[in-house]
C-alpha positions in Angstrom: 91.0 90.5 153.8 92.0 86.8 153.2 89.2 87.2 150.1 91.4 90.4 148.9 94.7 88.6 149.0 93.3 85.5 147.0 92.3 88.3 144.4 95.6 90.0 144.4 97.4 86.4 143.8 95.2 85.5 141.2 95.8 88.9 139.3 99.5 88.5 139.8 99.5 84.7 138.3 96.9 85.6 135.5 99.0 88.7 134.7 102.2 86.5 134.5 100.5 83.5 132.4 99.8 86.2 130.1 102.6 87.9 129.8 104.7 84.7 129.4 106.3 84.2 126.0 104.8 81.8 123.6 106.1 78.4 124.7 108.6 76.5 122.8 107.9 72.5 123.7 109.4 69.7 123.2 108.0 70.2 119.3 109.5 73.7 119.1 105.7 74.5 118.4 105.5 78.2 117.2 102.6 80.1 118.9 101.7 83.1 117.3 99.9 85.5 119.5 97.6 88.1 117.0 95.6 90.7 118.2 93.6 93.3 116.2 90.8 95.7 117.2 88.0 94.3 114.4 85.1 92.5 115.3 85.2 89.3 113.4 82.8 88.9 110.8 82.3 87.6 107.2 83.0 91.1 106.1 85.9 91.7 108.1 89.2 92.0 106.7 91.6 91.5 109.8 89.8 88.4 110.7 89.9 87.2 107.3 93.4 87.5 107.2 93.9 85.7 110.6 92.0 82.9 109.8 93.3 82.3 105.9 97.2 82.7 107.6 96.1 79.8 110.0 94.4 77.6 107.2 97.9 77.8 105.3 100.4 77.7 107.7 99.0 74.4 109.4 98.6 72.8 106.1 102.4 73.7 105.5 103.6 73.1 108.8 100.8 70.7 110.6 99.1 71.8 113.9 101.5 70.5 116.0 104.0 72.9 114.9 102.1 76.3 114.5 99.2 77.6 115.6 97.6 81.1 115.6 96.0 82.3 118.7 93.6 85.1 117.3 92.6 88.4 120.3 89.9 90.1 118.1 87.8 92.9 118.8 90.3 94.9 121.2 90.2 92.0 123.7 93.4 93.3 125.2 93.3 96.7 124.4 93.6 99.5 121.7 95.5 99.1 118.7 98.1 101.3 120.4 98.4 98.9 123.3 98.6 96.0 120.7 101.6 97.5 118.8 103.2 98.1 122.4 102.9 94.4 123.5 104.0 93.3 120.1 107.2 95.2 121.1 107.6 94.0 124.6 107.2 90.3 123.3 103.4 89.6 124.6 102.1 89.3 120.8 104.1 87.9 118.5 101.8 90.0 115.8 99.5 92.7 115.2 97.5 94.5 112.2 96.3 98.0 112.7 95.9 101.3 111.1 98.8 103.1 110.1 97.9 105.9 112.1 98.3 104.7 114.8 101.7 102.4 114.2 103.0 105.9 113.2 102.5 107.2 116.9 105.7 104.7 117.5 107.5 104.7 114.3 107.4 108.1 113.1 108.6 107.2 109.5 105.1 105.7 108.7 103.7 109.0 108.9 104.3 109.8 105.4 101.2 107.3 104.8 98.8 109.4 106.9 99.7 112.4 104.5 96.3 113.3 102.4 96.8 112.8 98.7 100.3 111.2 98.7 98.8 108.3 96.8 95.9 108.6 94.2 95.9 104.5 93.6 96.5 101.4 95.0 99.2 101.0 92.7 101.1 104.1 93.5 101.2 102.9 97.4 102.0 99.1 95.9 104.9 100.6 94.2 106.1 102.8 97.0 106.4 100.0 99.2 108.1 97.6 97.0 110.7 100.0 95.5 111.3 101.2 99.7 110.9 98.2 101.4 114.6 97.6 102.6 114.3 101.8 104.1 110.6 101.3 105.2 111.3 98.6 108.0 115.0 99.6 108.7 113.6 102.9 110.2 110.8 101.1 112.0 113.5 99.0 113.1 115.6 101.6 114.7 112.4 103.5 116.0 110.2 101.1 117.5 111.9 97.5 117.5 109.2 96.0 114.7 109.1 95.8 111.3 106.2 95.0 109.0 106.4 91.6 107.4 103.2 92.8 104.9 101.4 95.2 104.2 96.8 95.2 103.2 94.5 97.8 102.9 91.2 98.6 103.9 90.9 101.2 100.8 90.7 105.3 100.9 89.3 107.1 103.4 85.8 109.2 103.3 84.4 111.6 105.4 81.1 111.1 107.3 79.0 113.3 109.4 75.4 114.0 110.5 75.5 117.9 110.5 75.3 119.0 106.7 76.6 117.9 103.3 80.0 119.0 102.3 80.2 120.4 98.8 83.2 122.3 98.7 86.3 122.5 101.7 84.9 126.2 103.5 81.4 123.2 104.4 83.4 121.2 107.0 84.2 124.3 109.1 81.4 123.8 111.8 81.5 120.1 112.0 83.3 118.3 115.0 85.4 115.6 113.2 86.3 112.3 115.7 90.5 111.8 114.7 92.5 109.1 116.0 95.2 110.4 118.7 97.5 111.0 115.3 99.5 114.3 115.4 99.2 114.7 111.4 96.0 113.6 111.3 94.8 116.2 114.0 97.1 118.8 112.1 94.9 117.6 108.5 91.6 118.6 110.0 92.7 121.9 111.1 94.3 122.9 108.2 90.8 122.2 106.6 89.9 125.0 109.0 87.5 122.4 111.7 87.5 121.0 114.7 89.1 117.5 115.4 88.7 115.6 118.1 90.7 112.4 119.4 89.1 109.8 120.0 90.1 106.0 120.4 88.0 104.1 117.6 86.2 101.7 119.9 84.7 105.0 121.3 83.7 106.5 117.8 80.1 105.1 117.6 79.0 106.2 120.9 80.5 109.5 120.5 78.6 109.8 116.9 75.6 108.9 118.6 75.5 111.0 121.4 76.3 114.3 119.3 79.8 114.4 121.0 81.0 114.7 117.7 79.4 115.4 114.3 81.6 113.1 111.7 84.7 110.8 111.2 86.6 109.9 108.6 87.2 105.6 107.7 87.4 103.2 103.9 83.9 102.5 103.1 85.1 98.6 104.5 85.1 100.5 108.0 81.7 102.8 107.7 80.1 99.6 106.7 81.2 97.3 109.6 81.4 99.3 111.9 77.5 100.8 111.2 78.4 104.4 111.2 75.7 104.8 108.9 73.3 104.3 111.3 74.8 107.6 112.8 75.5 109.8 110.4 73.6 111.2 107.2 76.6 112.2 104.8 79.3 110.7 103.2 81.6 113.2 101.6 83.6 111.5 98.8 87.0 113.1 99.8 89.2 110.2 98.9 91.7 111.8 101.0 94.3 109.2 102.5 94.4 105.7 101.2 94.4 103.4 104.2 97.4 101.1 104.4 97.4 98.3 107.0 100.5 96.9 108.3 101.0 93.4 109.7 103.6 94.5 112.7 106.0 91.6 114.1 108.5 92.2 116.3 111.8 92.3 115.0 114.0 90.0 117.5 111.0 87.6 117.4 110.9 87.5 113.5 114.9 87.0 113.4 114.9 84.2 116.2 112.8 82.2 113.7 114.7 79.6 111.5 115.1 80.1 107.9 113.0 77.5 107.0 110.0 78.7 109.2 110.4 82.5 108.1 110.0 81.8 104.7 107.1 79.8 104.9 105.5 82.2 107.0 106.3 84.9 104.6 105.0 82.6 101.8 101.7 82.1 103.9 101.1 85.7 104.7 101.2 86.8 100.9 98.8 84.1 99.9 96.4 85.4 102.9 96.7 88.6 101.9 95.4 88.0 98.5 92.3 86.8 99.2 92.0 89.6 101.6 92.5 92.0 99.2 89.9 90.4 96.9 87.6 90.5 100.2 88.2 94.4 100.4 87.9 94.9 96.6 84.7 92.7 96.7 82.7 94.7 99.6 84.4 98.0 98.7 82.8 97.8 95.2 79.1 97.3 96.8 78.9 99.3 100.0 78.6 102.7 98.1 75.4 101.1 95.7 74.4 99.8 98.8 74.2 103.0 100.6 72.4 104.5 98.0 70.0 101.8 97.2 68.9 101.5 101.0 69.1 104.8 101.4 71.6 104.7 103.9 73.3 107.4 104.0 73.5 110.3 101.6 76.6 110.6 99.2 78.7 113.8 98.0 80.7 113.9 95.2 83.4 116.7 94.8 84.5 118.2 92.3 88.0 117.6 90.5 88.3 121.6 91.7 87.3 120.8 95.1 89.2 118.1 96.0 92.4 119.8 94.6 91.5 123.1 97.4 91.4 120.1 100.2 94.6 118.8 98.7 96.2 122.4 98.9 95.3 123.4 102.1 97.0 120.4 103.6 100.8 121.4 102.0 101.4 123.0 105.2 101.3 119.8 107.1 103.7 117.8 104.7 106.5 120.6 105.5 105.8 120.5 109.4 106.4 116.9 109.7 109.2 116.7 106.5 111.8 116.3 108.6 110.4 113.9 111.4 109.0 111.2 109.1 111.7 111.8 106.6 112.0 114.1 103.5 113.5 111.5 101.6 110.7 108.9 101.9 107.9 111.8 100.8 109.7 112.5 97.9 109.9 108.9 96.8 106.1 108.6 97.3 105.5 111.8 95.7 107.7 111.1 92.8 106.1 107.9 92.1 102.6 109.6 91.0 105.1 111.7 88.0 
């Protein structure tokens, strides 16, 4: 009984310490608890972003004024949990796939729609031209804002069942998706069987044949070593995978103007490095897959890619009101 009581008290105390806000000591030190889902490595863009941000902020403000505490590899839970912890003030920042952020900020679902962007520039132009609109809606929906956007590139489908050279070939392939209604709807529109599943469960599910395939950008396919349990990579380029750096609006507004300006500057500088890293990794991954015979790359014709695109128009129509038809129209207009 005494042992049980001691354990309970220990857990309660630990919870109180964890839930406590970042300390404001005599020097008003800014402590940023920053969580993400990736395992730190030289190839990981999330870890690179945190590291570069911290280096630049410490150089500008000094280690006695600012500190980023990194919680990688889902240490405190899933990406969805991290977003909720930002909302509650337990974390100050998180970076996560937009398909997980849009669960809490539905307007971001515009970026989950397949083929809404054909290039990085189209996405950048859309965000730059609609920055205030995007953050105004995020704040209203979730109490958060995106203080920056980075990317992991375009998403590709992989599977272990069969090569997919046309849309009909995808039908018998059971695909893991995030627990995101738009992405689930996309795969249903493509005539296959989507299985919602957390990212950290995906490798084992692929290995044990619970699912046949998944989709992710090349850098994620490489860093998660999905090629070890997949045979085919289909060059669908179906979703550009933007990644918001999310902060609580109330925490962000609570910073003084000078600190907020320095944070913004350092984040943007870190993003230049991070995007360069992604581009460098991305450009070599496909050739490595081919040269080392790690996975068979299947290229789609323009006609087949158009078939994938046309099949998802009902998904656009279904979610237009929830996302905001005006934001979808602004994104589509940029393609013209």
